[in-house]
C-alpha positions, 0 to 999 in steps of 0.5 A: 500500500502507498500512503500520500502524506505530509509530515506536518499534517495532523490528519496524516499523523492519525494514520501514522499513529494507527500504523505504529500502534497496530504494527502495520508500518512496514506494510505502507510506503510513504509518498510525499503529497504536500499541497495547499487548497491553492496549489494541490499536489497533482499526484494526490489529485489523481488518487483523491479528487479533493486533492487532500491527504492522507490518501491510501492507495491499495493494490486490490481496491479503490484508493481510500481518503479521509483520515477516518476512512483510512483509520477504520480500514487499517483498524479492521485490517489489524483485527479491530484494535482501536475502534471498540464495540458496544456503546464505547464505539460511539463515544470513540467515534464522537471523540475522533470527530471532536479531534478532527474538528479541532484540526479543521479549525486550527488548519483554517487558522493556519491557511488564513495566515499563510495563504490569504494576502495580509490586507485581506486577513480577518482576525475575527475569523481566526478568533472564531476558529480558535473559539471552536478549539477552546470550546472543544477543549473545555468539553473534553476537560469536563466531560470526557476525561474518563474515556480519555483515561480508558483503554487506547482507542482512535478517539484518544489518538485523534484528540492527541494529534489535534492538540499537538497540531494546535501547539505546533502551529499556534503555540502562542495560544494557551489551550491548557489554561483552565483545562488542567486535567486535559493538559495532564492527560495529553502530557502523558499520552504524548510520551507514547512511542507512536506519538514520539515517532510521528511528531510533526515537522515542517 
């Protein structure tokens, strides 16, 4: 299998952590696929018409894209390790969606600063996106700590990758303030070998 990736993408990082945690890293060849909404990578567009990464090219089926689809596929391939059954499954999927939502907001903040001409940038838009991150962190800190402290699942991975991306691109904003439990959980979770091996660069 071939994975179109970028070492800075939090969505790609979710997939990489999945590969590490489920012992499938050697089954995938990494292919650089960096691009932006203004200059998408032409090879990625051939695999994913939306031009987004990650995209997982399989020898025996359609190319998969969207990190949630890829992670679900890889988890099933590994025997169902990171998406639990029963009621916890729905919690895991909701946490994964929350982590992805944090990534979405943080990435839009990044694009606003990098891609939009300075005279057209909207501080209110950036603040609005960060407001989503603050809201999500507050809810994680007050309602989700028991799940985050439980057995490893993809919801935890998504949240950790999202918080790491906020630190990576917007470290001057302090998501930890008022979220002591979440901050302590993240500090411990980020020490996992799979997280250490996939730290963003670029």
